[in-house]
Structure formats: C-alpha cells, structure tokens
Phi, psi and omega in degrees: 000320184298324176300322178294310178298317174308314187288323185292318184269354178041238191281359180298154174282038179261128179266121185301325183289322178291319179309305188293329175297316177287325176302312186281350175285334177299144179300154179284329185218140166238156173240135178237117169259136185217159175214157170268134179229097186062240181266008185247160164238122192247133181227143176254127183254132174234134173242187183296324190235003183220165172209128185207172186244149170210182178205160178206161186283316183221181185299315183296312179303320188292316183295316178303311184295328177299303180307312180302318177296323181290315180306321182287317182297330183257016165061045177277122190293151191301329184294338183255350177302309184307307186300315180298319181289340172284354174269352174053060189298318184239121185208125183295155168301151186313312183294329171297316182293327176296323176296316174307319177284338190282130180282344181273347178259123182251349175205153177188190173212156171212157170238157181206139172272147177304122179290131181261132180297140178280144178281140184265000000 
C-alpha cells in the first residue's frame, strides 16, 4: 500500500506512514446537525470527544467546511490536509445531501463514518 501512495503522491514531501497515522487519528464517526440561516448553512459537529461549529454557503461548501473543521480539531498538519481531503473521509449519504440542497428543508442532521481507503 505504501508504494502505491508514494507513486500517487510523487515528489510531494508526504510520508505515506505519516499520512496513514494522521488519517487514523481522525474520528471514526461524526454527527452533524445543521440549519439554514439566510445564505449560510450552519452546523454543529460532534465526535466522541469534541464538539465544534462550522458554516458553508451551499451544500458542497458546507461539506468541505465540515471536513476542514474536523482536520483542524484533530490537528492534521497543513501539508497533509490536501492529501487527506482527497480521500473524502466524511461525506453524507445521497439522501442527506439532497436535504442540504433542498430549499424546503431548513434543518436536519446526518451522521457519517470515515471512509477507509482501499488497499491496492
């Protein structure tokens, strides 16, 4: 698996072993309760040991901000955030994303488990 990661990330100064360590530092599950407030989606994120807030302009921005907030809360170094984010660790189910995009739904919640990268 490490050889695949080295080949994929090429000349970046990313150590595959460190990347996996940071990835596994992230919580297995998060719960997000959210509501729309004007042009923003505001969300409260809960993990087993932390709780924090974030916001986004639309569903895609909100999902990105949820992930960014988790990376910050779990102290993932900036050099590794771009790579970890490509693994898309936290993403709501399609029906939950539809609620985020619907103008008829003003508040809801979703939980998501960390997506585990597949071994090559």
